[in-house]
N, C-alpha and C positions, 0 to 999 in steps of 0.2 A: 442497429443503434437508430434511436429513438432524439430528432430533435428539439429542442426549448421549447414550440410551441407542444409539442406532444406532452414529451417529459409532461411540464403544468400543464395541459389537460387532464391526464392522467391523476395527476396527484389534485387536483382540483375536484375533481368528481367525486371525493371518501372527506369529502372536507366542508366545512358549513359556508361556502359560497352560492353565490347566485347566479352562477352560466360559464360556462368553460372563457376560456379569456381568447379573446381573436388575436392579438401579440399581446406580444414579452414584456420587450425591448421594446424602449419609448412610449412604452404605453403614462398614460399619469394621470391610472384607478392610484390611490393608495394602495388596496391591497395586494393588487397585481406584482407593487412598488418589492413590498416587505417581503411580496412570498420570491419575487428575480434574485434579492438581496439573500432569505434563506441559502436555495439553488444556489445561490456562487460559494457558502457558508458552506454548506454540505459539500460541496466539489473540492473547498480549498481543505477542507481535513481532511477527507479521503487519500489526500492524492501525493499525502506525505509515509516515509518510512522510517523502522528504526532501525533500519542497518547503519554499524558507521561506514559516513562516509571515506571517494579516495580522494586525495589531498596531491595534487601537483599538477600539473608535472615539475618536478620535484630538479635542478640544476644540479653538478654535477656535485660541486661542490659542498652542498648541503646533502648531497644525498652518501658522498664520502662517511661524514660528519653523525649518522645516520647508523653506516654501517660499517666504522669501527667505533660507535659507543658499545658497551656492557647494554645490553636487555634488546629486546625488540621492539617497533613503534609499528604495528603492523597498520594498513591504512593509508601510510605514501608508495608513490611511481614515479617514472623516468619512463620516459623514451624510448628501447636497448634492440638495436638489433631488425629492425624494420616490426615493432610488436610491442608491447610495453611489459614495465621490472617492475612488481608491486614488492615493495616492503616485507617478507618474514613468510615468501614463496619462493624456492631456489628458479633457477635457471632452467633444470630441467622437468621440474614439475608441472602444472598445469591448476588455472584458476579459473573462476567464474567470475562475477558477477556482476549484483542485480544493476540496472539501471531503470532512473526515478525521473521520473520528468513530471516538472511545475502541469505540463500543457493539460489535461483532461478534460480540455475541448478540444471537435477537429473543427475546423474553419467549416464552411458554405463549401468553398474548394476545393475538400474531400480529401487533404494534403496535408495545411500546415493548422500543426496544433499550436495550442492559447489558451494562454490561462481566466479567462474571463468570460462571460457570454456576449457578443457583440450584433447576433443576428438570429434573427427565429426560431431559421435552419441552419444554425450550426449544431452539432451531433453530441455526445457525451462518449469519450473514452470507457466511463466507471461502470462496476456492475451493475446495470441499470435496477434488477429489485432495491437492490442494496439502497441503489441514490432515490429511490422512490422515498421506501419504508426512512430513511434516515428527515429528508425535507417533510416526511408530512408530523416527524412525531415533532417535532421543532417548531414549525407552524405550530400544533394546539397549543408547548407548551410557551410561548409567546403570547396566544391570547386567552393566556389561563384555562385551559381547556384541560380534560383529562386525558394524559396523552402517556399514561403507564405503561397499560398493554403496547400502545402503538411502537415506546422506548422497549419496550422487553422485547418484540417480535423480531426489531429492528435488530439489538445485541447478538440473542441465539439465530440468527442468519450471518450475521458479524465472525461469530464464536464459529460458524460449520464454515463459511468458508478461509478464512484463517489455519480452521486446522487441515482445513484438504488442501491445502494451500505447502501447509509445511513439510518440507522435507526429513527423512530417516536422518537419524544422528549420523554421524562423517565415523568412519571406523579409519584409525589410526592402523596403516601399514608398515611403517618403520617402529611403532614398540614391539618391543619382545615380550610378548603372556604369559603370564606365569602361572604355569598351574595351582590352585589353592583347592588341595582334598578337603577339605573340612569345610571348603564352599556348598563339598557335593557328597556329607558323609550322612550315612542314615541312624535315626538314632534311635539302635537297639540292634536286636542281637539277630544275621541271616540260621537257622537249624535246619541243617537237610533230614529229610526222613528216610 
């Protein structure tokens, strides 16, 4: 994991800036202030998720309303029996939940997560190569420089990582599968010799 200063140095070496930064946080150099702002923006953009968030804990009276109403209302949860119960998942089933944090930076102490760069020694918790590529094309774009190739490289890496992170489609173990012979029919005749 690289520190803020190490990341800034890595980014500036491929940009038209005069020298490596000595410090980022508290710098009064306009170019470095803008770079720090773009680094913050890139991290905030990357730390989101497109999964449906869980809402809860839901009080008992509202839980009863959810479970007695027609339809399913996924994403609601309540504490139950030493664990949690999620609407749409039976008590005998297991469910996994993706945890997404807004704290994409690790404080200098090495344990505290946070959402804003505050020291040159803070470290990044996101994939470094993707982060660096994202800041680089944003910087060039903000300066009116040619950034299309940098952005395309970034988007290819992002797609590659998204594809590698996808799970296989869930298979339902509760529905009966009906055999449809027309799906497996060969359009012709088999003749024995």
